[in-house]
C-alpha positions as CSV (number, residue, x, y, z in Angstrom):
1,M,-78.4,178.2,-71.2
2,M,-75.6,177.0,-68.2
3,H,-74.6,178.8,-65.4
4,S,-71.5,178.6,-63.2
5,M,-71.8,179.3,-59.9
6,T,-68.8,181.5,-59.5
7,G,-68.8,185.4,-60.1
8,F,-69.0,188.9,-58.6
9,G,-71.0,191.9,-59.0
10,R,-71.2,195.5,-58.0
11,G,-73.9,198.0,-58.1
12,E,-74.3,201.6,-56.4
13,S,-77.0,204.1,-56.2
14,Q,-77.6,207.7,-55.1
15,M,-79.9,210.5,-54.0
16,P,-78.8,213.6,-52.8
17,G,-76.8,213.4,-49.6
18,R,-77.0,209.4,-49.7
19,R,-75.3,207.1,-50.9
20,V,-75.5,203.1,-51.2
21,T,-73.1,200.3,-52.8
22,V,-73.4,196.5,-53.3
23,E,-71.5,193.7,-53.9
24,I,-72.2,190.4,-54.4
25,R,-69.9,187.1,-54.8
26,S,-70.1,183.8,-55.3
27,I,-68.8,180.4,-54.9
28,N,-69.7,176.6,-55.7
29,N,-71.8,175.6,-52.9
30,R,-74.7,172.5,-53.1
31,Y,-77.4,175.0,-51.8
32,C,-78.2,178.5,-52.0
33,D,-76.5,180.0,-48.7
34,I,-77.0,183.8,-48.6
35,Q,-75.0,185.9,-46.1
36,I,-75.3,189.8,-46.0
37,R,-73.3,192.3,-44.3
38,M,-75.3,195.5,-44.2
39,P,-75.8,198.7,-41.8
40,R,-78.3,198.2,-38.9
41,L,-80.9,200.7,-40.3
42,I,-80.9,198.7,-43.3
43,G,-81.7,195.8,-41.6
44,S,-85.7,195.5,-41.8
45,L,-85.3,195.0,-45.5
46,E,-83.3,192.0,-45.3
47,I,-86.3,189.6,-46.3
48,K,-86.5,192.0,-49.4
49,I,-82.9,191.6,-50.3
50,R,-82.8,187.9,-50.1
51,Q,-86.1,187.4,-52.0
52,A,-84.7,189.4,-54.6
53,I,-81.2,187.7,-54.6
54,S,-82.9,184.0,-54.2
55,A,-85.5,184.9,-57.3
56,R,-82.3,185.8,-59.7
57,L,-79.7,182.8,-57.8
58,S,-80.2,179.2,-57.4
59,R,-76.8,177.9,-56.3
60,G,-74.2,178.6,-54.4
61,K,-72.7,180.6,-51.1
62,I,-73.5,184.0,-51.8
63,D,-71.8,186.8,-50.0
64,V,-73.5,190.2,-50.0
65,H,-72.0,193.3,-48.5
66,I,-74.0,196.5,-48.5
67,G,-73.0,199.7,-47.8
68,H,-74.5,203.3,-46.9
69,E,-73.2,206.7,-46.6
70,D,-75.1,209.2,-45.2
71,T,-73.6,213.1,-45.9
72,R,-76.5,214.7,-44.9
73,E,-76.3,217.1,-41.8
74,D,-79.2,216.3,-39.8
75,G,-78.7,212.4,-41.1
76,S,-77.3,211.2,-37.2
77,A,-76.0,212.8,-33.7
78,V,-73.4,211.2,-31.5
79,H,-74.5,211.4,-27.7
80,C,-71.7,211.2,-25.3
81,D,-72.6,209.4,-21.6
82,L,-70.1,211.7,-19.5
83,M,-71.3,209.7,-16.3
84,L,-70.5,206.3,-17.7
85,A,-66.9,207.8,-18.7
86,R,-66.3,209.1,-15.4
87,S,-66.8,206.0,-14.0
88,Y,-64.7,203.9,-16.7
89,A,-61.8,206.8,-16.3
90,H,-62.1,206.0,-12.4
91,A,-62.1,202.3,-12.7
92,L,-59.1,202.6,-14.9
93,R,-57.3,204.4,-12.4
94,E,-57.7,202.1,-10.1
95,I,-56.4,199.9,-12.0
96,A,-53.2,201.7,-13.1
97,D,-52.8,202.6,-9.2
98,A,-52.8,198.8,-8.2
99,I,-50.4,197.7,-10.6
100,G,-48.0,200.8,-9.9
101,S,-48.9,202.2,-13.5
102,D,-48.2,206.4,-14.0
103,E,-49.9,205.5,-17.8
104,R,-52.3,208.5,-18.5
105,I,-55.7,207.7,-19.7
106,S,-57.1,209.1,-22.7
107,A,-60.4,210.2,-23.9
108,A,-59.7,208.1,-27.3
109,V,-59.0,204.9,-25.5
110,I,-62.5,205.5,-23.0
111,G,-64.8,206.5,-25.8
112,R,-63.9,202.7,-27.7
113,F,-65.8,201.8,-24.2
114,P,-69.4,200.3,-24.6
115,D,-72.4,202.4,-24.4
116,V,-70.0,205.8,-23.7
117,L,-70.6,207.3,-27.2
118,D,-74.1,206.5,-28.8
119,V,-74.7,207.5,-32.6
120,E,-78.6,208.2,-32.8
121,T,-79.4,208.1,-36.7
122,A,-82.7,209.7,-37.6
123,E,-85.7,207.9,-38.5
124,T,-85.6,205.7,-41.8
125,D,-88.3,206.1,-44.5
126,L,-88.0,201.9,-45.4
127,D,-89.9,202.6,-48.6
128,E,-87.5,206.0,-49.2
129,M,-84.4,203.4,-48.3
130,W,-85.6,200.4,-50.6
131,A,-86.1,203.2,-53.5
132,L,-82.2,203.4,-52.7
133,V,-81.2,199.8,-52.0
134,E,-83.1,198.2,-55.0
135,P,-81.1,199.4,-58.3
136,A,-78.0,199.1,-56.7
137,L,-78.7,195.3,-55.5
138,N,-80.4,195.1,-59.3
139,A,-76.9,196.4,-60.6
140,A,-74.8,193.8,-58.3
141,L,-77.0,191.1,-59.5
142,D,-77.0,191.9,-63.4
143,G,-73.2,191.7,-63.0
144,I,-73.2,188.6,-60.9
145,C,-75.7,186.9,-63.6
146,A,-73.4,187.7,-66.7
147,M,-70.6,187.3,-64.7
148,R,-72.0,183.2,-64.1
149,A,-73.1,183.1,-67.6
150,E,-70.0,183.4,-69.6
151,E,-68.1,181.6,-67.2
152,G,-70.9,178.7,-67.6
153,R,-70.7,178.8,-71.3
154,K,-67.0,178.3,-71.4
155,L,-67.8,175.2,-69.2
156,F,-70.5,174.3,-71.4
157,E,-68.0,174.2,-74.7
158,D,-65.7,172.4,-72.6
159,I,-67.8,169.8,-71.1
160,L,-69.3,168.7,-74.8
161,I,-65.9,168.6,-75.7
162,K,-65.5,165.9,-73.4
163,V,-68.5,164.1,-73.9
164,T,-67.3,163.6,-77.6
165,A,-64.8,162.1,-76.4
166,L,-66.4,159.5,-74.6
167,E,-68.6,158.9,-77.5
168,E,-65.6,158.3,-79.4
169,A,-64.5,156.2,-76.7
170,R,-67.8,154.1,-76.8
171,E,-67.7,153.5,-80.7
172,H,-64.0,152.0,-80.2
173,L,-66.0,149.8,-77.5
174,V,-69.0,148.6,-79.7
175,L,-66.2,147.8,-82.8
176,R,-63.7,145.7,-80.0
177,A,-65.9,143.9,-78.2
178,P,-67.3,141.3,-80.6
179,Q,-63.4,140.9,-81.8
180,V,-62.4,139.9,-78.0
181,P,-63.7,136.6,-78.2
182,E,-62.9,135.7,-81.9
183,E,-59.3,136.2,-80.7
184,Y,-59.4,134.4,-77.7
185,R,-60.8,131.6,-80.4
186,A,-57.7,131.9,-82.2
187,R,-55.6,131.9,-79.5
188,L,-57.2,128.8,-77.2
189,D,-56.6,126.9,-80.7
190,A,-53.1,127.5,-81.4
191,R,-52.5,126.7,-77.6
192,L,-54.1,123.2,-78.7
193,T,-52.2,122.7,-81.5
194,D,-48.4,123.5,-80.0
195,L,-49.9,121.2,-77.5
196,L,-51.3,118.3,-79.2
197,G,-50.1,118.7,-82.7
198,T,-51.3,116.6,-84.8
199,R,-53.4,114.7,-82.4
200,K,-55.8,117.8,-81.7
201,S,-58.6,116.8,-84.2
202,E,-58.7,113.3,-82.6
203,I,-58.4,114.6,-78.8
204,M,-60.1,117.7,-79.0
205,D,-63.7,117.8,-79.5
206,P,-64.9,121.0,-81.8
207,A,-67.5,121.4,-79.9
208,R,-65.8,121.5,-76.6
209,L,-63.9,124.3,-78.2
210,A,-66.8,126.1,-79.0
211,G,-68.5,125.5,-75.5
212,E,-65.1,127.2,-74.0
213,V,-65.1,130.0,-76.4
214,A,-69.1,130.6,-75.8
215,L,-68.6,130.9,-72.3
216,F,-66.3,133.4,-72.4
217,A,-67.8,135.4,-74.6
218,D,-70.4,135.3,-72.3
219,K,-68.5,136.4,-69.2
220,C,-67.1,139.3,-71.3
221,A,-70.4,140.4,-73.0
222,I,-70.4,144.5,-72.6
223,D,-73.4,145.1,-75.1
224,E,-76.3,146.3,-72.4
225,E,-73.5,148.3,-70.6
226,L,-72.9,149.9,-73.9
227,V,-76.6,150.3,-74.9
228,R,-77.1,152.2,-71.3
229,L,-73.8,154.2,-71.8
230,K,-74.9,155.0,-74.7
231,S,-78.4,156.7,-73.6
232,H,-77.0,158.3,-70.6
233,L,-74.1,159.8,-72.9
234,S,-77.2,161.0,-74.8
235,Q,-79.2,162.3,-71.9
236,F,-76.4,164.3,-70.3
237,R,-75.6,166.1,-73.6
238,G,-79.3,166.8,-73.9
239,A,-79.5,167.8,-70.5
240,V,-76.6,170.2,-70.8
241,R,-78.2,171.8,-74.3
242,T,-81.5,172.6,-72.2
243,G,-79.8,174.6,-69.7
244,G,-81.4,175.8,-66.4
245,V,-80.6,174.8,-63.3
246,L,-78.7,171.5,-63.6
247,G,-75.5,171.1,-61.8
248,K,-77.8,167.4,-59.5
249,K,-79.4,166.6,-62.5
250,L,-75.6,166.4,-64.2
251,D,-74.2,164.9,-61.3
252,F,-76.8,161.8,-60.9
253,I,-76.2,161.5,-64.8
254,V,-72.3,160.9,-64.3
255,Q,-72.6,158.7,-61.2
256,E,-74.3,156.2,-64.0
257,I,-72.4,156.9,-66.5
258,N,-69.5,156.2,-64.2
259,R,-71.0,152.7,-63.3
260,E,-71.3,151.5,-66.4
261,I,-68.1,152.1,-67.4
262,N,-66.7,150.1,-64.0
263,T,-68.8,147.2,-65.1
264,I,-67.3,147.7,-68.3
265,G,-63.8,147.4,-67.2
266,S,-64.6,144.7,-64.8
267,K,-65.4,142.5,-67.5
268,A,-62.9,143.4,-69.7
269,N,-60.3,141.0,-70.9
270,D,-58.5,142.6,-73.5
271,I,-56.0,145.5,-72.8
272,E,-57.5,147.7,-75.7
273,I,-60.5,147.7,-73.9
274,T,-59.2,148.1,-70.3
275,N,-57.0,151.0,-71.7
276,L,-60.2,152.5,-73.2
277,V,-61.7,152.2,-70.1
278,I,-59.0,154.2,-68.1
279,G,-59.3,157.3,-70.7
280,M,-62.7,157.3,-70.6
281,K,-62.2,157.4,-66.5
282,T,-59.8,160.2,-66.7
283,E,-62.4,162.2,-69.3
284,L,-65.7,161.4,-66.6
285,E,-63.4,162.9,-63.4
286,K,-62.8,166.3,-65.4
287,I,-66.6,166.6,-66.2
288,R,-67.3,165.6,-62.3
289,E,-65.0,168.6,-61.4
290,Q,-66.5,171.1,-64.0
291,I,-70.1,170.5,-63.1
292,Q,-69.6,170.9,-59.4
293,N,-69.5,174.5,-60.6
294,I,-72.4,174.5,-62.1
295,E,-75.8,175.9,-60.9
């Protein structure tokens, strides 16, 4: 199955007096870039958390937010460094006197200065914390994977429609390509008739005309490109149906398809082929945009 790189998932886990929430968001990225925001007391679990995420998500810019609530009475305690608070208060009064301000200094202001207030958290049992975090993390991963799979299904359907359009355009090229030299022969013959009239058969050697047509046909021949294009389209369709981590592989095949279409366009001496090539490049660009969001 094809997966998108865009998604969101949320999970929650509770124990008596404690609750953990996990939110995971992901967007397009060439690699797997995991950014985690979480409380310090969970920091020791970061490696486990990253491993769990990497096992489920292969590509994308992945933002993870983990929240922890502790309502236990013995969960934490706040300590105040009164000596430091007095030092801050004294310094602030000196500043106020120096600038001639009579503004009062509130305790709330002093409490926001570094190290005045310190929250002491009870020691955390990592096994217990992981038992709380893991279910929430797995629920969030289940959610984001489900969303990425659903988005991938929609991309799969849309991309196959565009691949079918490319295959149909290629079939038109297969039918049109042999007609181009024949039409060139007819135009050249008509031009010679206009110029030479009844003397054409006397002046113009039929072998020379055939040689000109053969040279033209060789210059605009696209048989090899059409064969390779068919192969690349078949590879692309097969890869899409196989599923898995596809983004980089599909991007490479699209580059090869684009190379063949460009070569066909450069050889084209026919307005119908040129129009077909323009349409194919338009569809291919749409596919290229879509696969940028594929895992």
